[in-house]
Every structure is written in C-alpha cells, then in structure tokens.
C-alpha beads as a LAMMPS data file, in Angstrom:
LAMMPS data file: protein, C-alpha beads

265 atoms
264 bonds

1 atom types
1 bond types

-500.0 500.0 xlo xhi
-500.0 500.0 ylo yhi
-500.0 500.0 zlo zhi

Masses

1 110.0

Atoms # bond

1 1 1 -311.075 123.511 160.505
2 1 1 -312.721 120.210 159.703
3 1 1 -312.363 117.080 161.643
4 1 1 -310.374 115.552 158.751
5 1 1 -307.782 118.298 158.916
6 1 1 -307.016 117.799 162.644
7 1 1 -305.336 114.513 162.459
8 1 1 -303.275 115.634 159.482
9 1 1 -302.174 118.659 161.393
10 1 1 -301.142 116.466 164.243
11 1 1 -299.048 114.224 162.008
12 1 1 -297.343 117.184 160.537
13 1 1 -296.615 118.512 163.911
14 1 1 -295.135 115.252 165.015
15 1 1 -293.075 115.088 161.929
16 1 1 -291.906 118.557 162.495
17 1 1 -291.048 117.795 166.052
18 1 1 -289.276 114.521 165.082
19 1 1 -287.315 116.506 162.429
20 1 1 -286.381 119.226 164.855
21 1 1 -285.364 116.462 167.401
22 1 1 -283.399 114.644 164.773
23 1 1 -281.536 117.826 163.792
24 1 1 -280.897 118.640 167.416
25 1 1 -279.640 115.084 167.971
26 1 1 -277.423 115.160 164.958
27 1 1 -276.123 118.724 165.994
28 1 1 -275.531 117.375 169.463
29 1 1 -273.724 114.378 168.200
30 1 1 -271.597 116.488 165.943
31 1 1 -270.776 118.731 168.822
32 1 1 -270.013 115.859 171.048
33 1 1 -267.738 114.264 168.418
34 1 1 -266.028 117.628 167.794
35 1 1 -265.700 118.190 171.576
36 1 1 -264.246 114.610 172.026
37 1 1 -261.710 115.436 169.192
38 1 1 -260.751 118.551 170.944
39 1 1 -260.442 116.862 174.294
40 1 1 -258.250 114.149 172.732
41 1 1 -256.015 116.714 171.119
42 1 1 -255.874 118.576 174.504
43 1 1 -255.095 115.294 176.330
44 1 1 -252.351 114.463 173.684
45 1 1 -250.981 117.971 173.881
46 1 1 -251.027 117.661 177.720
47 1 1 -249.249 114.278 177.643
48 1 1 -246.603 115.741 175.206
49 1 1 -246.293 118.739 177.451
50 1 1 -245.933 116.413 180.517
51 1 1 -243.217 114.523 178.785
52 1 1 -241.419 117.729 177.713
53 1 1 -241.745 119.072 181.294
54 1 1 -240.302 115.663 182.552
55 1 1 -237.402 115.879 180.116
56 1 1 -236.907 119.523 181.055
57 1 1 -236.840 118.618 184.709
58 1 1 -234.416 115.817 184.025
59 1 1 -232.272 118.259 182.023
60 1 1 -232.471 120.754 184.785
61 1 1 -231.559 118.092 187.387
62 1 1 -228.597 117.150 185.229
63 1 1 -227.501 120.699 184.843
64 1 1 -227.903 121.286 188.512
65 1 1 -225.784 118.167 189.348
66 1 1 -223.138 119.444 186.822
67 1 1 -223.394 122.948 188.265
68 1 1 -223.042 121.640 191.805
69 1 1 -220.086 119.439 190.803
70 1 1 -218.387 122.393 189.060
71 1 1 -219.170 124.584 191.907
72 1 1 -217.684 122.162 194.343
73 1 1 -214.593 121.722 192.234
74 1 1 -214.329 125.493 191.836
75 1 1 -214.730 125.901 195.641
76 1 1 -212.129 123.254 196.311
77 1 1 -209.724 124.871 193.642
78 1 1 -210.266 128.278 195.267
79 1 1 -209.744 126.716 198.665
80 1 1 -206.472 125.230 197.517
81 1 1 -205.468 128.449 195.774
82 1 1 -206.130 130.421 199.003
83 1 1 -204.137 127.807 200.913
84 1 1 -201.184 128.119 198.455
85 1 1 -201.581 131.890 198.562
86 1 1 -201.335 131.843 202.345
87 1 1 -198.321 129.451 202.179
88 1 1 -196.655 131.670 199.545
89 1 1 -197.351 134.749 201.641
90 1 1 -195.808 133.128 204.718
91 1 1 -192.757 132.064 202.696
92 1 1 -192.204 135.569 201.343
93 1 1 -192.472 136.935 204.883
94 1 1 -189.912 134.408 206.160
95 1 1 -187.688 135.504 203.161
96 1 1 -188.198 139.175 203.936
97 1 1 -187.372 138.547 207.568
98 1 1 -184.236 136.596 206.597
99 1 1 -183.164 139.401 204.172
100 1 1 -183.749 141.932 206.950
101 1 1 -181.638 139.912 209.318
102 1 1 -178.919 139.516 206.765
103 1 1 -178.832 143.204 206.007
104 1 1 -178.758 143.986 209.738
105 1 1 -175.782 141.611 210.248
106 1 1 -174.001 143.017 207.246
107 1 1 -174.530 146.569 208.468
108 1 1 -173.227 145.585 211.913
109 1 1 -170.285 143.793 210.351
110 1 1 -169.479 146.657 208.147
111 1 1 -169.812 149.098 211.057
112 1 1 -167.480 146.742 213.052
113 1 1 -165.006 146.500 210.242
114 1 1 -164.960 150.287 209.812
115 1 1 -164.475 150.742 213.543
116 1 1 -161.716 148.295 213.571
117 1 1 -160.071 149.915 210.533
118 1 1 -160.510 153.363 212.167
119 1 1 -158.843 151.977 215.250
120 1 1 -156.034 150.370 213.269
121 1 1 -155.525 153.625 211.304
122 1 1 -155.480 155.490 214.522
123 1 1 -153.020 152.991 215.984
124 1 1 -150.829 153.198 212.909
125 1 1 -150.848 156.908 213.019
126 1 1 -149.827 156.803 216.610
127 1 1 -147.144 154.213 215.873
128 1 1 -145.954 156.360 212.926
129 1 1 -145.734 159.428 215.131
130 1 1 -143.946 157.345 217.833
131 1 1 -141.575 155.937 215.203
132 1 1 -140.806 159.387 213.873
133 1 1 -140.182 160.502 217.349
134 1 1 -137.858 157.584 217.938
135 1 1 -136.146 158.263 214.620
136 1 1 -135.562 161.860 215.447
137 1 1 -134.181 160.873 218.879
138 1 1 -132.008 158.249 217.322
139 1 1 -130.763 160.616 214.685
140 1 1 -129.720 162.908 217.534
141 1 1 -127.728 159.961 218.872
142 1 1 -126.032 159.305 215.662
143 1 1 -123.095 161.501 215.022
144 1 1 -120.253 162.000 212.699
145 1 1 -116.664 161.754 213.886
146 1 1 -113.051 161.554 212.705
147 1 1 -111.734 158.021 212.219
148 1 1 -108.336 156.803 213.408
149 1 1 -106.908 157.637 209.992
150 1 1 -108.010 161.316 210.498
151 1 1 -110.702 160.976 207.804
152 1 1 -114.261 162.178 208.324
153 1 1 -116.384 159.265 209.190
154 1 1 -120.031 158.552 208.360
155 1 1 -122.663 158.246 210.893
156 1 1 -121.798 156.100 213.806
157 1 1 -124.215 153.686 215.313
158 1 1 -124.084 153.069 219.065
159 1 1 -126.631 150.135 219.229
160 1 1 -128.071 147.607 216.987
161 1 1 -131.186 149.747 216.594
162 1 1 -129.027 152.586 215.419
163 1 1 -127.456 150.126 212.967
164 1 1 -130.809 149.180 211.542
165 1 1 -131.463 152.819 210.807
166 1 1 -128.162 153.149 208.975
167 1 1 -128.984 150.003 207.031
168 1 1 -132.325 151.547 205.975
169 1 1 -130.625 154.835 204.830
170 1 1 -128.844 152.712 202.141
171 1 1 -125.863 154.950 201.872
172 1 1 -123.362 152.065 202.676
173 1 1 -123.274 148.373 203.270
174 1 1 -123.276 147.334 206.895
175 1 1 -122.249 143.802 208.376
176 1 1 -122.657 142.927 211.881
177 1 1 -120.171 140.704 213.705
178 1 1 -119.283 139.182 216.987
179 1 1 -115.620 138.173 217.510
180 1 1 -114.177 135.992 220.086
181 1 1 -110.546 136.167 221.179
182 1 1 -108.915 133.581 218.933
183 1 1 -105.798 132.822 216.893
184 1 1 -108.090 132.369 213.942
185 1 1 -109.594 135.289 211.929
186 1 1 -113.239 135.607 210.964
187 1 1 -114.417 136.509 207.558
188 1 1 -116.695 139.550 207.394
189 1 1 -117.711 140.722 203.876
190 1 1 -114.402 141.205 201.929
191 1 1 -112.100 141.225 204.878
192 1 1 -110.952 139.034 207.802
193 1 1 -110.988 140.226 211.354
194 1 1 -109.137 138.754 214.356
195 1 1 -109.700 139.742 218.050
196 1 1 -106.429 139.554 220.011
197 1 1 -107.418 141.416 223.206
198 1 1 -110.485 142.763 224.969
199 1 1 -110.746 144.699 228.232
200 1 1 -114.364 144.917 229.410
201 1 1 -113.576 147.306 232.307
202 1 1 -111.809 149.894 230.182
203 1 1 -113.903 149.324 227.079
204 1 1 -110.733 148.814 224.947
205 1 1 -109.624 146.074 222.433
206 1 1 -107.027 145.127 219.886
207 1 1 -107.775 143.424 216.668
208 1 1 -106.117 142.861 213.280
209 1 1 -107.656 143.607 209.952
210 1 1 -106.604 141.398 206.924
211 1 1 -107.412 142.842 203.564
212 1 1 -105.734 142.724 200.080
213 1 1 -102.984 140.313 201.320
214 1 1 -101.885 142.642 204.138
215 1 1 -102.554 142.837 207.853
216 1 1 -103.241 146.039 209.747
217 1 1 -103.201 145.954 213.665
218 1 1 -105.552 148.287 215.622
219 1 1 -104.139 148.438 219.176
220 1 1 -106.029 149.623 222.195
221 1 1 -109.019 150.975 220.425
222 1 1 -112.195 152.208 222.274
223 1 1 -115.820 151.568 221.617
224 1 1 -117.528 153.711 218.979
225 1 1 -114.154 154.648 217.461
226 1 1 -114.168 154.225 213.733
227 1 1 -111.234 151.985 212.727
228 1 1 -110.476 153.088 209.104
229 1 1 -108.593 151.231 206.288
230 1 1 -108.496 151.243 202.591
231 1 1 -109.243 148.302 200.342
232 1 1 -109.507 147.427 196.561
233 1 1 -108.002 148.911 193.527
234 1 1 -109.987 152.172 194.036
235 1 1 -108.763 152.523 197.644
236 1 1 -112.321 152.733 199.069
237 1 1 -112.521 153.523 202.735
238 1 1 -113.887 150.757 205.001
239 1 1 -114.720 151.275 208.740
240 1 1 -115.011 148.912 211.728
241 1 1 -117.000 150.066 214.690
242 1 1 -117.231 148.240 217.991
243 1 1 -120.187 149.180 220.281
244 1 1 -119.869 146.417 222.918
245 1 1 -116.723 144.985 224.652
246 1 1 -116.973 141.941 226.973
247 1 1 -114.409 139.557 228.290
248 1 1 -112.621 138.089 225.240
249 1 1 -115.538 139.167 223.088
250 1 1 -116.530 142.323 221.037
251 1 1 -119.608 143.141 218.810
252 1 1 -119.906 145.699 216.131
253 1 1 -120.163 146.118 212.424
254 1 1 -118.132 146.635 209.313
255 1 1 -119.136 149.527 206.993
256 1 1 -118.185 149.352 203.300
257 1 1 -119.001 151.508 200.261
258 1 1 -121.494 149.970 197.868
259 1 1 -119.214 150.272 194.865
260 1 1 -116.575 148.466 196.724
261 1 1 -118.836 145.545 197.394
262 1 1 -119.999 145.421 193.774
263 1 1 -116.316 145.251 192.578
264 1 1 -115.595 142.529 195.082
265 1 1 -118.511 140.420 193.839

Bonds

1 1 1 2
2 1 2 3
3 1 3 4
4 1 4 5
5 1 5 6
6 1 6 7
7 1 7 8
8 1 8 9
9 1 9 10
10 1 10 11
11 1 11 12
12 1 12 13
13 1 13 14
14 1 14 15
15 1 15 16
16 1 16 17
17 1 17 18
18 1 18 19
19 1 19 20
20 1 20 21
21 1 21 22
22 1 22 23
23 1 23 24
24 1 24 25
25 1 25 26
26 1 26 27
27 1 27 28
28 1 28 29
29 1 29 30
30 1 30 31
31 1 31 32
32 1 32 33
33 1 33 34
34 1 34 35
35 1 35 36
36 1 36 37
37 1 37 38
38 1 38 39
39 1 39 40
40 1 40 41
41 1 41 42
42 1 42 43
43 1 43 44
44 1 44 45
45 1 45 46
46 1 46 47
47 1 47 48
48 1 48 49
49 1 49 50
50 1 50 51
51 1 51 52
52 1 52 53
53 1 53 54
54 1 54 55
55 1 55 56
56 1 56 57
57 1 57 58
58 1 58 59
59 1 59 60
60 1 60 61
61 1 61 62
62 1 62 63
63 1 63 64
64 1 64 65
65 1 65 66
66 1 66 67
67 1 67 68
68 1 68 69
69 1 69 70
70 1 70 71
71 1 71 72
72 1 72 73
73 1 73 74
74 1 74 75
75 1 75 76
76 1 76 77
77 1 77 78
78 1 78 79
79 1 79 80
80 1 80 81
81 1 81 82
82 1 82 83
83 1 83 84
84 1 84 85
85 1 85 86
86 1 86 87
87 1 87 88
88 1 88 89
89 1 89 90
90 1 90 91
91 1 91 92
92 1 92 93
93 1 93 94
94 1 94 95
95 1 95 96
96 1 96 97
97 1 97 98
98 1 98 99
99 1 99 100
100 1 100 101
101 1 101 102
102 1 102 103
103 1 103 104
104 1 104 105
105 1 105 106
106 1 106 107
107 1 107 108
108 1 108 109
109 1 109 110
110 1 110 111
111 1 111 112
112 1 112 113
113 1 113 114
114 1 114 115
115 1 115 116
116 1 116 117
117 1 117 118
118 1 118 119
119 1 119 120
120 1 120 121
121 1 121 122
122 1 122 123
123 1 123 124
124 1 124 125
125 1 125 126
126 1 126 127
127 1 127 128
128 1 128 129
129 1 129 130
130 1 130 131
131 1 131 132
132 1 132 133
133 1 133 134
134 1 134 135
135 1 135 136
136 1 136 137
137 1 137 138
138 1 138 139
139 1 139 140
140 1 140 141
141 1 141 142
142 1 142 143
143 1 143 144
144 1 144 145
145 1 145 146
146 1 146 147
147 1 147 148
148 1 148 149
149 1 149 150
150 1 150 151
151 1 151 152
152 1 152 153
153 1 153 154
154 1 154 155
155 1 155 156
156 1 156 157
157 1 157 158
158 1 158 159
159 1 159 160
160 1 160 161
161 1 161 162
162 1 162 163
163 1 163 164
164 1 164 165
165 1 165 166
166 1 166 167
167 1 167 168
168 1 168 169
169 1 169 170
170 1 170 171
171 1 171 172
172 1 172 173
173 1 173 174
174 1 174 175
175 1 175 176
176 1 176 177
177 1 177 178
178 1 178 179
179 1 179 180
180 1 180 181
181 1 181 182
182 1 182 183
183 1 183 184
184 1 184 185
185 1 185 186
186 1 186 187
187 1 187 188
188 1 188 189
189 1 189 190
190 1 190 191
191 1 191 192
192 1 192 193
193 1 193 194
194 1 194 195
195 1 195 196
196 1 196 197
197 1 197 198
198 1 198 199
199 1 199 200
200 1 200 201
201 1 201 202
202 1 202 203
203 1 203 204
204 1 204 205
205 1 205 206
206 1 206 207
207 1 207 208
208 1 208 209
209 1 209 210
210 1 210 211
211 1 211 212
212 1 212 213
213 1 213 214
214 1 214 215
215 1 215 216
216 1 216 217
217 1 217 218
218 1 218 219
219 1 219 220
220 1 220 221
221 1 221 222
222 1 222 223
223 1 223 224
224 1 224 225
225 1 225 226
226 1 226 227
227 1 227 228
228 1 228 229
229 1 229 230
230 1 230 231
231 1 231 232
232 1 232 233
233 1 233 234
234 1 234 235
235 1 235 236
236 1 236 237
237 1 237 238
238 1 238 239
239 1 239 240
240 1 240 241
241 1 241 242
242 1 242 243
243 1 243 244
244 1 244 245
245 1 245 246
246 1 246 247
247 1 247 248
248 1 248 249
249 1 249 250
250 1 250 251
251 1 251 252
252 1 252 253
253 1 253 254
254 1 254 255
255 1 255 256
256 1 256 257
257 1 257 258
258 1 258 259
259 1 259 260
260 1 260 261
261 1 261 262
262 1 262 263
263 1 263 264
264 1 264 265
C-alpha cells in the first residue's frame, strides 16, 4: 500500500464508523421512542386500571354497606320473628292449660252431677219403695163395710192420708168437711149438712142431711160408719163418713159418684 492510499483508507474507516454510529444512534432513538410509547401506554393502562379498581372498591364498599344493612335488617326481623314466636308459643301454652283446666272442671262437674243424680235416683227408689210399703199398709187399713142403709159401701178412709189415697184412685169424688154444732147447715158439694150433737167421749154424733128438698136425720152415729142416702133423679148413693169427733165438732168427708156430680153441674 502506498502512502497516498493510507489517508484514504482512514477517511473511509471514519466514514464507516460514523455511519455505523449514526445507524446505531438512529436505532437507539427509535427504540427509545418505541419504549417511551409503550411505557406511556402501560402508564395509561395502569391509570385506567387504578381508576377501575377504585370504582370497583367503591362499588364493593357500597355493596358491603348494603349487605350489612340488609343483614342487620334481616337479623332484626329474625329477632322480632323469634320474639313473636316465643310470645305465640307462650300464649298457646296458656290456652292449652286453660283448656285442660276447663276440661278437668267439666269432668269433675259431670262426675258430681252423675253422683248427685245417682244419689237422687237411689233416694227416689227408696222413697218409692217406702211409699209402696205405706200404700200397702194403708190399703190394709182401708176396708169395705155395710152402710146404715144396709148397702155395701166403698172403701172407708180412717184418716186424711187414707182419704188422699181414695182421691187418687179416682173411683168417686171426695169432699172433706169440718162441721160445728149449729142451727145453720153447711153446704158440701150438692148437699147441706148440719151437726146437731157430738159426744167426744163416746165418739158419737147426730147430724141432718138435706138433699133434694128433703131432710134426713142420722142420730147417734159412730165414727167410720158410712151414712148412706140417695140423691138425684138416678138415685145415686152418697155417703158421709166421720173420722174425728170432738166437743161440738166433727170432721170427715162426703163421697159422691162422679156421674151424680156431672149431672148436678
């Protein structure tokens, strides 16, 4: 190589090096610009993401507040429901206890009523049995006899209790009377009776019977003796029986056929 060629080669080398340096610089600048753009995009994206995250956090905070409020309201409602449920349960228990007490009282009352009814029935049975016994004994006391006219008389009552039995038989009509010794007669059913004399010691009496415009005197009669006389168009037989004689006073009854009373009315 000649001396003239050496400077030329140096110049070419410099140019080449400058060219390479320029290309490298341009490439580096391009790379820097591209990197800067990418960094800007990343920063923009990061800012947007931060904004979205902030909004998401705000939304989550709002949702959390709403959820807490709803949870509190639900808890309060559940608490009120439990309170009402407990109150309702207590009320139902009280009602059940009241029903149980009422059923117990009714059962006791029914048992008491049944017991009382049973006792009453037993008492009635006893009374009926006693009454039957009394009736049988009274029937034995009652007797038939011949009246002062020689006619068979009906059953004769010796006491007012006997007379009540005869009344309940319904065979004849019976009228009780008490006569005092007097000049005036006393109306008994369809006839008039006048007591003229009474002897308590002997148990005798004298009385007059006024019927159908005629007077019949029954002298010195005794207690339980049927005084017989006929009345009415059909000549029905009436009877007077005296079962107590006191001083100037007698008590007894008049027995008259039912048909005779109907005709007299």
